[in-house]
N, C-alpha and C positions, 0 to 999 in steps of 0.2 A: 698553396705558395706559403714556404714557411726559409728562415734565413736567421742565419746568427744576427745576433745582436750585442749583448755585452753581456761575455760570460759570469754570473751563469742562467740568465735572462734569453729568451728566446719565443717568435712567434708559433702562434698555431690557429690555425686557420679550422675550426669547429661551427658544427650546427646543431640546431637545438632537436634533441631525440624526443622530447617531453617536457611538461610541465605542469607541477603538485601546488592546489593551493594548501597554505599549510592555516591562513587566518584569515580577517579581514584586510591585514595592511602587510601580508606576507604571502608571496610565492616560490616555490620552488624551481629551477631550469635548469634540465639536464641537456649536458653537450654532449656532442662526440664526434672524431674527428681520427681521420687514417695514422700522424704521427701522435696523436698520444701517449703513444709507449714508450715518448721522449721525456715526457712531463712526468716531474720529480721533483716528492717534498717529504718530509720527514717534520715538515712544522705544521703544528694544530691550529696557528693564527695566520698561513700563509696567504701572505697580500698578492695580487696581480692586478693588472689591468687591462679593464676587457673594450674593449671599443667596437661601437654600434652604429649602425648603418642611418641614417635620417629616414624620414617617411617617402618613400617612392623610389628609394637606393635600392635593391638585391643585394647588396653586399657592403660591411662598410670600406670607407678607404683611404690606406695609410698604407705611403709608398716604401714600404718594406723594401722593397728592389735596390732601395738608396743606399742600404748597411747601416752601418752608424753612424750615419747622416737622416736617419729615419725621421728623429724629433723635431730637425730645424725642417725639412721639406715637408714635413705635415703640419707645422704654424705655418709655413705659407700657404696653405692653399686656400678659400675663400669657406669663412666657417660654416655656409651652409653646403660646404663639399665634404669638408674633411671629417675623419669621422666623430663620432662623441665621443670621447673617451672617458671613462668613469673606474675608482679603487674599488674594488671587493674583494672579499678573501674566501677562499677555499670552504668548502661545505664536506665534500667526501671525494674521494677519487676513487674510481673500481673497476679492481682488473677480474675479472672474470673469464676464466679459460675458456674459449669457443666465442666470446662473444667481442665485441669494441669493448676496448675503455673508456668510460665514462667519466666526465666531473659535474658534480652539481655546484651549483651559483643560486644563495637565497639572494632576491629580491623584497624591499620594503616600497611600498605600494602608496610612499608619499604622495596627496593629492589627487588620490585617482578614486577612494572613495564617497560615497552621496553624499552633500555637506563640507567635505574641506573644507576647512580656514584659505587653504593656499594653491596656489597651481601646483599641476606634474610635473617633476621633473623628465628630460628626455628619459631617462634610464628607468623612470616608472611607468612612462605610458607604454617605453616598449613593453616591458616585462608583462604588465597587463597584457598587450597582445600576442604578446608568442606565439608561436607556433611550430611543429615539427618541420624542420628543413629551415626556418631561417638562420641568416651567415653573420657569423660574425667574427674577427677575432681576440686572442688573447694573447697578450705578453707575461707569461707566466715561467717558471724555473726549470731548469733542465738540471740543475744539481739538486740532490736533498737538502741538504745545511746550505742556506741562502742567508743574505742579508736580511731578505724581507719576512721573516720567522723571529718574531718578540716574545715570546713565550720560552724562558729558559730559567725554570726555577734555579736555585740551586743544589745540590746532591743532599745536601744538611737540612732541606727545606719540612719545617712540624706544621706550617698549618699554611693552606694556599687560598688566599681572597682573589675572588671575582667578583668583577662589578661589568655590566653591558648594558646599553639600548638596546634597541631593536638591532642599529646599523651591525653590529658589535655579537649579534647573539646566535651566527652559525661558530662561528670561532670561539665563544664559548658553548658554544656543544660540543664542539671537537674536543676542546682543553678538556671537560669536562670525564667525555669520553675516554680519552686518553690518559685518564687518572688512576696506577693504580691502587689496588685493595689496601685498605687498611688506610690513605693517607687521608688528612682530615683536611674538608673543604668548606665555606662557609662564602655564598653566592648570592649574590644579586642582580636581578633579571628585569631590566625595564620596557614595559610595552606599553601600545594603548590600550588595548581591549584584556579583558578574558578570555576570550576569544581565540587569540595570539597565542596563549600558553601548549607548550609544545613535551611531549613527553622524553625525556631525557634518560640515556642508560648511560650509569655510572657504577663503579666498582668502588670508588671511594666512600669513605666515610661522608657525605657532602648534604650538608641542610642546603637547601634552593628557597630562596625569597622571592617570588614574582611581586613586582610591583605596578600598576595601572593607573596609568595618568588620567584617561576619560572617569576615572573613579576616587580622583584628585588623592593617588597614592603620595607619599610624601618622595620628596626628589631625593637617588640616591645616598649625596654626600649625606643625607639630613637622617637617612634611614639607618646609616651604614655610621653615623656620627652616636645614634641613640644605642647602637649594638652595645651587648654584651662579648666582646669577643675570648675566646677561647686563652688560653695562658700558652705562649709560645717563644722559645727562644730565637728562633730564627723561621718567621715569617713571608713569605713570601708574595706581593700583590698582582694582578694582573688589571688594567682596568681602560674600558676603550668604550668610545662612542661619543656623541657631542664633545669639540673639544674643550667647550668652558666649563663642564661638569668634571672633564676626568683633568682639570688643569685643580680645580677646586676640592676634589675628592685625593688626588697627588699630596696637597698643600695640608688636610685634615691629618691624612697616614703620617705623614713626614715630620709634620711640625707639632703636631696636640698627640697624636700616638709614637711619634718619637723611633716611625720603623726607619733603619738604614735605607736612603733614598735609593741606595743602587741595590734594592731588591723589590723594588717599585718600580714597573715597567705600564709604560702607560700611551697610549697611542689616540689622537684626537681622529676620527673618523669624517667628521664635519665639522662644519659651524654654525651656529645657528642664525640664518639671514644673510647666507652667503652660497653663489654654488661653488662645483669643484674646481671652474675657471677663477672666479674670483680667488679662491684659495691658491691659485696657483701661484695666481700673480704677485698674491704677496707672501711666499715663500724666498 
């Protein structure tokens, strides 16, 4: 069952089609559903809301029949009943003639690895055991150009700078794939383990640096602060991941490197020490 919510977004009822382990900390989950033909996105960092069932539930509980009032109705459900909601970015949308449309979402398995310092969150626990047929709901775009897309470099951009931790790696990867040949790009990707490296395809003139926390790599802002960037008259930056790191890196680019703040797109996907529910309460 689907319903329009507030254009350009709507609910999509999906089932897991496959899971692929990408590394010790990452898993890719594919989803399909009969109404994905209405899923539309032109963005490479398209964000969406994913609703997951609690253990023991066969489907997430979201009162989408309430129309525009679904949010309040969902909030009023008991904590152990209402679906777990988490924000993710789209990794891929596939439309293959003769095959069901599919989307991919990459999950970070925080807390599920042996010896993890902290407990796993509900989305990590769900992704670690996801199997074909599992049901979810996605609140996603029905209009290709929508407000949940942040990567919008101006036409005169002559240098693209990207920084992402593993939560933003799917979006950064899709952005890299979309850059046209000849685009100069300098990219820093921060993950936990060397085994989390992914092969990234791009036609751009891209210099990609991987930072590994378990090997004591410098924080992203320190690595970028120490970097000799190419001369550029119209640079553009997209930085996404842990909100404290994102804010510090934005300050470095705007204050120290004197980049135009309007040409620095920044997105805090999560905040150290806070759950998504706590972040929403503070919003």
